[in-house]
Every structure is written in structure tokens, then in C-alpha cells.
C-alpha positions in Angstrom: -37.1 33.8 11.5 -38.1 37.0 13.0 -40.5 36.7 16.0 -43.2 39.0 14.7 -46.8 38.5 15.6 -50.0 39.5 13.6 -50.6 42.6 15.7 -47.1 43.8 15.1 -47.6 43.3 11.3 -50.8 45.3 11.4 -49.0 48.2 13.1 -46.2 48.1 10.5 -48.8 48.0 7.7 -50.7 51.1 9.1 -47.5 53.1 9.5 -46.4 52.1 5.9 -49.8 53.2 4.5 -49.5 56.5 6.2 -45.9 57.1 5.3 -45.8 55.7 1.8 -49.4 56.4 0.7 -52.1 54.3 -0.8 -50.9 54.8 -4.5 -47.4 53.5 -4.0 -48.0 50.9 -1.3 -48.8 47.9 -3.6 -45.6 48.6 -5.7 -43.4 48.8 -2.5 -45.0 45.7 -1.1 -44.3 43.8 -4.3 -40.6 45.0 -4.4 -40.2 44.1 -0.7 -41.6 40.6 -1.5 -39.1 40.1 -4.3 -36.2 41.3 -2.1 -37.3 39.0 0.7 -37.4 36.0 -1.7 -34.0 36.8 -3.0 -32.7 37.1 0.6 -34.2 33.7 1.4 -32.6 32.1 -1.6 -29.2 33.6 -0.8 -29.4 32.4 2.8 -30.4 28.9 1.6 -27.5 28.9 -0.9 -25.1 29.8 1.8 -26.4 27.1 4.1 -26.1 24.5 1.3 -22.5 25.7 0.6 -21.6 25.4 4.2 -23.2 21.9 4.4 -21.3 20.8 1.3 -18.0 22.1 2.7 -18.6 20.2 6.0 -19.4 17.0 4.1 -16.4 17.5 1.9 -14.2 18.0 4.9 -15.6 14.8 6.5 -14.9 12.9 3.3 -11.4 14.2 3.2 -10.9 13.2 6.8 -12.3 9.7 6.0 -10.1 9.5 2.9 -7.0 10.3 4.9 -7.9 7.8 7.6 -8.4 5.1 4.9 -5.1 5.9 3.2 -3.4 5.7 6.6 -5.0 2.4 7.3 -4.0 1.1 3.9 -0.4 2.3 4.4 -0.4 0.5 7.8 -1.7 -2.7 6.3 0.8 -2.5 3.5 3.6 -1.9 5.9 2.5 -4.8 8.1 2.2 -7.2 5.1 5.5 -6.2 3.7 7.2 -6.7 7.1 5.6 -10.1 7.4 6.7 -11.0 3.9 10.3 -9.8 4.6 10.3 -11.8 7.8 9.1 -14.9 6.0 11.7 -14.5 3.3 14.5 -14.1 5.9 13.2 -17.2 7.6 13.1 -19.2 4.4 16.6 -18.0 3.5 17.9 -19.1 6.9 16.2 -22.5 6.5 17.6 -22.9 3.0 21.1 -22.0 4.2 20.9 -24.5 7.0 19.6 -27.2 4.6 22.5 -26.5 2.2 25.0 -26.8 5.0 23.4 -30.0 6.2 23.1 -31.5 2.7 26.8 -30.9 1.8 28.8 -33.2 4.2 32.5 -32.9 4.5 34.4 -35.1 2.0 35.7 -38.2 3.6 38.7 -40.1 2.5 38.0 -43.6 1.0 39.1 -46.4 3.2 41.3 -48.1 0.6 43.7 -45.1 0.3 47.0 -45.1 2.1 47.4 -42.8 5.2 49.3 -40.1 3.3 46.6 -39.8 0.7 43.8 -39.9 3.3 45.3 -36.9 5.1 44.9 -34.7 2.0 41.5 -36.0 1.2 42.5 -38.5 -1.4 43.1 -35.8 -4.0 45.9 -37.8 -5.6 44.9 -40.6 -7.9 46.6 -44.0 -7.9 48.5 -44.7 -11.1 46.8 -47.2 -13.4 48.7 -49.6 -15.5 46.7 -49.7 -18.7 48.9 -52.2 -20.4 48.4 -54.7 -17.6 44.6 -54.1 -17.7 44.6 -54.6 -21.5 46.6 -57.9 -21.4 44.4 -59.3 -18.6 41.3 -58.6 -20.7 42.9 -60.2 -23.8 44.1 -63.3 -21.9 40.5 -64.2 -21.1 39.0 -66.6 -23.5 35.4 -66.4 -24.4 33.3 -69.2 -23.0 
């Protein structure tokens, strides 16, 4: 972390021994060790937090990319389904038009009735039909 060599540490130890004194030097060294350990833990915690935040940001970015891809796929599929439905509707309308031919007038109708599509019915003589059926004799 700090680029301090052994000779520099020895100079610092000699100055500390002279300034602090031999009685208090072990207690100060112990306190400095605890503070240095706390500082290292704090720095490591900050590094871990920064790393977690970076990973979380990458995950959020990946999530948004995946959601966008899913929306794109959903939009494409729904468009294709809509197009297919429209094509099927078109085909069914064409089939319905082809399947329902225009009504043609029967050939045995007179010309006046053939013009209006044969909507008038010919009068039936039920009495004549009944007498014809009763005149027949069983064989």
C-alpha cells in the first residue's frame, strides 16, 4: 500500500522510541495496530460495496436488455399473428363469396318469372292432384 522499506521503518521506530518513550511505546504500537486493522477492514468493505454496486448495475442493464428483447419478440409474434389472422379472414371471405353462387332461374319458368329470379310460385291445383291419385287403381 505504502511503499515503505525496512530501513525507513527502522528510522520511524527510533524516532517513535525517542519521542514517545520506552514505557508507552508498546501501548501506542498496539493501538496503532488496531487502528490499522480497522482501516483495512473499512477499505475492504468499501471495495466490496463498490464491486456489488457495479455487479448490480450490470445485472440491471442485462435485465433491461432482456426485457427489451422480450418486448421485441412479443411485438414481432403479435404482428405475425395479426397478419395471419387478416390473411385467414381474407381467404374465408373469398371462399364465402365463391361458395355462394348467384341464384339462377329454373329453366322451366316462363320469361317473366325468370327475370325476377323465379320468386313467384306456380299455382297448384290440389283437387286435380288428389283426383289423379284416387283414379289410380292398385295393381
